[in-house]
C-alpha positions in Angstrom: 36.0 -16.9 -12.5 34.6 -14.7 -9.5 35.6 -16.8 -7.1 39.0 -17.4 -8.7 39.4 -13.2 -8.2 38.1 -13.4 -4.9 40.9 -16.7 -3.7 44.0 -15.1 -5.4 43.3 -12.5 -3.5 43.2 -14.2 -0.4 46.1 -15.2 -0.7 47.7 -11.6 -1.7 46.1 -10.7 1.2 48.1 -13.1 3.6 51.8 -12.5 1.8 51.0 -9.0 2.3 50.1 -9.4 6.5 53.4 -11.6 7.2 55.3 -9.1 5.4 53.9 -6.6 7.6 54.5 -8.6 10.7 57.5 -9.1 9.7 58.4 -5.7 9.6 57.4 -5.4 13.3 59.0 -8.3 14.4 62.5 -6.0 14.4 63.7 -8.0 10.9 65.1 -5.5 8.6 63.8 -6.2 5.0 66.5 -3.3 4.1 69.8 -4.1 4.5 72.1 -1.3 4.3 75.3 -3.2 1.8 78.1 -1.3 2.8 81.5 -1.9 -0.1 85.1 -1.6 0.8 88.4 -2.3 -1.2 90.6 -5.2 0.5 90.2 -7.6 4.0 91.9 -4.7 6.0 89.5 -2.1 5.3 86.7 -4.7 6.3 88.9 -6.2 9.3 89.0 -1.7 10.3 85.1 -0.9 9.0 83.0 1.4 11.9 79.7 1.1 11.6 79.7 4.6 13.7 81.7 6.3 11.8 80.7 5.1 8.7 77.5 6.8 9.2 78.4 9.6 11.8 75.4 7.9 14.3 75.7 6.8 18.3 76.8 3.8 18.6 73.6 3.2 19.7 71.5 3.8 16.5 73.8 1.5 15.3 71.5 -1.1 14.2 68.3 1.7 13.4 67.3 0.1 9.6 65.1 3.9 9.7 65.5 7.7 11.2 69.2 7.1 11.9 70.2 10.4 13.3 74.4 11.9 12.7 75.7 12.9 15.4 75.3 16.1 14.9 71.9 15.8 14.7 71.8 14.9 18.2 73.8 17.6 19.5 71.7 20.0 17.7 69.3 18.9 19.5 67.0 18.7 15.8 65.9 14.9 16.4 65.0 13.0 19.9 64.8 9.6 20.8 62.4 9.3 23.5 58.9 8.2 23.7 60.3 5.1 23.2 57.7 2.7 25.7 54.5 4.2 24.2 55.5 3.7 21.3 56.6 0.5 21.7 53.3 -0.3 23.7 51.5 0.8 20.3 53.6 -1.0 18.1 53.0 -3.6 20.2 49.2 -4.0 20.7 49.7 -3.3 16.7 51.7 -6.5 16.2 49.3 -8.4 18.4 45.9 -7.3 16.1 48.4 -8.0 13.1 49.2 -11.8 14.1 45.0 -13.4 15.1 44.0 -10.9 11.3 47.0 -13.3 9.5 45.7 -16.4 12.2 42.0 -16.1 11.4 42.7 -15.7 7.3 45.0 -19.2 7.9 42.2 -20.6 9.5 40.0 -19.5 6.9 41.6 -20.2 4.2 42.4 -23.9 5.1 38.0 -23.9 5.6 37.7 -22.4 2.4 40.1 -24.5 0.5 38.2 -27.7 2.0 35.3 -27.1 0.5 36.4 -25.6 -2.3 38.4 -29.5 -2.6 34.3 -31.1 -1.3 32.5 -29.6 -4.6 35.4 -30.7 -7.2 35.4 -33.4 -6.2 31.6 -34.0 -6.1 31.8 -32.2 -9.9 33.7 -35.3 -10.8 31.5 -37.0 -8.6 28.4 -36.5 -11.2 30.3 -37.8 -14.6 29.6 -41.0 -15.5 33.2 -42.4 -14.7 34.2 -45.5 -12.7 35.5 -44.8 -9.2 37.0 -46.3 -6.4 37.2 -44.2 -2.6 40.8 -45.0 -1.5 40.4 -42.0 1.6 37.6 -41.5 3.4 36.8 -37.7 4.1 37.9 -36.5 7.5 37.2 -33.0 8.6 39.2 -30.7 6.7 40.3 -32.9 3.4 37.9 -34.0 0.8 37.3 -37.6 0.0 39.9 -39.1 -2.2 38.5 -41.6 -5.3 41.0 -43.3 -7.7 39.1 -43.5 -11.6 39.8 -45.8 -13.8 42.2 -44.7 -17.1 39.6 -44.3 -20.0 42.0 -43.5 -22.9 39.8 -40.3 -25.0 40.4 -40.4 -28.9 
């Protein structure tokens, strides 16, 4: 039972890492949907005018400053180079951790298969080996069908 809880947590951690890496890659997770009433409005739609921002900040999904905030000097868009290097390092660390966890998952799943196979092989039922074991995969056996009453 404890192993099962560990196993599900392990997969959840891998999924969380994949999501965070997706956020680091710049792929927007959130979408901003703007509804218009007609095709004409759709053709005339200008996101810069709608969001009241500069064209450089339209593609940002977070911290999108308005023109008046930029004019008043409330928000500065600078230090992108320094933050970019930090983000790049963080993303590399996350990728490395994700790859390590995925490798660990394949080895653990192979071990689990082997343990389950050993458990089944201990039974007194007739069995035939279909495929030999490889480096990561356990051997494949075929059991004779037995009708259970």
